[in-house]
TORPA-993645 format. One record per residue: x, y, z of N, C-alpha, C in turn. Coordinates in steps of 0.2 Angstrom, whole numbers, plus 5000, padded with zeros to 4 digits. Example, Ala and Ser with C-alpha at 12.3 -4.5 7.8 and 13.67 -1.06 7.14 Angstrom:
# TORPA-993645
506649725039506249785039506649845039
506449895035506849955036506450005039
END
This chain:
# TORPA-993645
496249984836496449914837496449904843
496549824844496149804850496649774855
496549814862497249794864496949734870
497749674872497749644876497849654883
497349654887497349674894497349624899
498049644903498349604908497949594914
497849654914497149664923496549714919
496049694922495549734921494949734928
494649804927494249834930493549834928
493049864931492449834927492549894921
492849944921492850004917493550024914
494049994916494850004912495149934913
495749944905496049884905496549904903
497149844909498049874909498049854905
498549894899499049844893499749844896
500249854893500949854890500849904887
501649964888501850004883502249974876
502250004871502649964868502750034861
503350014859503650074854503050114850
502850074849502150094841501450134848
501650144854501450174857501550264860
501950284855502150354856501750414856
501150384850500650434851500350444858
500150394862499750384868500250424873
500850404874501350444877501250514876
501250534871501350614869500750654869
500150584869499550634872499550644880
499850614883499850614889500350644892
500850634892501450664894501750744891
501450734884501450794882500850854882
500550834887499850884890500150904897
500050964898500451034903500150994910
499351004910498950994916499250934916
499550884913499750834919500650824920
500850844917501350874918501550924923
501250964924501551024929501550994934
501250914937501650904945502050834942
502450834939502750754937503550794935
503750874933504150874930504250964934
504850984933505151064937504851094931
504851084926504851144919504051134919
503451104921503051094917502651044911
503251054908503251024901503850974900
503450934898504050884893504150874887
504950894885504950904880504650834875
504850834870504850764864505350714865
505950724866506350684870506450654875
506250684881505950674887505250624887
504750634882504250574881504550524879
505150534877505150484872505650424878
506050454881506450444889505950394890
505350444891504950414899504550344896
504350344889504150284885504550234887
505150244883505750174882505850154892
505550224895506050184903505650134904
504750164902504150134906504550054900
504550054895504549994893505149944894
505750004895506049944897505949924904
505749944911505449924916505149854914
504749854911504149814908504749734906
505049764902505549694901505849664907
506249724911506749694916506649674922
506049694924505549714930505049674931
504549674926503749654922503249704928
503749754927503149814931503349874925
502749904924502949974922502250024924
502250084923501750124924501250114914
500850074917500350014911499950074910
499850084903499550124900498750084899
498250114901497650114901497250124898
496750084899496350104892495350104893
494850134893494250114893493950044890
493650004895493449944892493049944885
492749984888491749964882492150034874
492350084877492650124872493250104870
493850084872494550074870494850144869
494550214874494850274875495650264879
496250284878496650284880496550354888
496650324892496450344897497050394902
497650354902498350374905498850314906
499150334914499450254915499350244923
499450194923499350184932499850134931
500250114939500550064940501150044944
501649994943502350014947502950034944
503350054949504050064946504650024952
505050014953505649974955505850054961
505550014967505950054973506550044977
506149984980506749944988506449864984
507049834988506649744987506049734991
505449714987505049674990504449744990
504749794989504449874988504249904982
504049944980503649974973503350064974
503550094970503250144971502750154965
502050164968501350174964501650234961
501050234955500950314952500350274947
499750334945499450374939499550444938
499450424930499550494927498950484925
498350504923497650534919497650584915
497350574908497250644905496650664910
496750714908496050784911495350764910
495450724905494450724903494150674907
494850644911494550584916494650594923
494750664924494850684931494250694937
494150664942493650644944492950624943
493150554941492550524938492850444941
493550454944493450384948493850344947
494250344941494750334938495350294941
495650384944496150354948496150314954
495350304956495350254963495250174961
494950174952495050114951495550074952
495950134946496450094942496850064949
497050124954497550104959497350024964
496650064966496549974969496749924965
496649934959496849874954497449834956
497949924955498749884955498949884963
498549924968498549874975498649804975
498049794973497849704973498349654969
498349714964499249654960499749654962
499949714964500749724967500549674975
500149664978500149614985499949544982
499349534979499249454976499749424972
499949464965500549414962500949454963
501249504965502149514965502349504971
501949494978502049464983502249544987
502249614985502549654988502249654996
502949684999502849695005502749775007
502949805004502449885005502549914998
501949984998502250004991502150084993
502550124990502650194991502150244986
501950294988501750334982502250414987
502050454984502050534983501650564979
501550624982501350684977501550734977
501750774969501750854974501350884976
501650924980501450964986500851014986
500651024980500251054975499451014972
499650954973499150934970498650894975
498250934977498050904984497450864980
497250814975496850774972497050694975
497650694973498450664972498350644981
498250704986498350664992497550644994
497150674992496250654995496550564992
496750544985496650484983497050434989
497750474989498250414991497850385001
497450425002497350445009496650385008
496350415004495550355001496050315002
496550274999496850224999496950175003
497250225009497450165015498350205018
498350245011499250245013499350295020
499650285021499950315027500450375027
500550445029501050485028501550485031
502150465029502850455031503150515034
503250555029503350615029503650655022
503850725021504150725016504950735013
504850675004505750675002505550714996
506350734993506450774989506250744983
506050764980505950734972506250774968
506950734965507450784958506850804954
506550774949506350804943505850864945
505650874951505250924951505550964956
506150964959506551004962506051024968
505350994972505150984977505150924982
505050934989504750924993504150874992
504050814991503450774990503350754997
502550774999502250725004502250645002
502650605005502650535004502150485007
502350445007501550375010501850325008
501550255014502150185012501250145014
500950105010500350055011501049985012
500549935019501149895019500349835018
501049795016500249745013499749695020
500149725025499749695030499249745033
499249795032498749855031498149855027
498149795022497249835019497249745020
496449755018495949705017495949655012
496149615011496149555004495449555003
END
């Protein structure tokens, strides 16, 4: 099935979640290599995957933002998700979850760079927030490379851990 992309980079197309995307959601959030960093149990149940998909769809419908599903432009392969969720007024939380076969190939940097541009140019965001599991060194390196500034550790209830947290202000990026 051909997807419609509302944002596209050289290799990645951003789409929108729909209920028919449950197999993609299950592929991503049913993968323990992905979820070990985003939930305390390290694994999402089928119900938790459904809830997560429904939350993304609801955010898309009510806020016009979500952790959008992303695909390779040339092959249409599902890569994972990357996007935004509500945080504070005029501020968004940014996140990216990729299937392991796409790790270490620059997809996370390419996707998050596109989302940063989208947030500041299209949504007029004042600031972006991001955090990562303290055991996820790759996410720490990514946020540093993107120019996010460490602001302290913040308790993250889904993992039960204090996550290093970062901000990126629109005034601190080059357009």
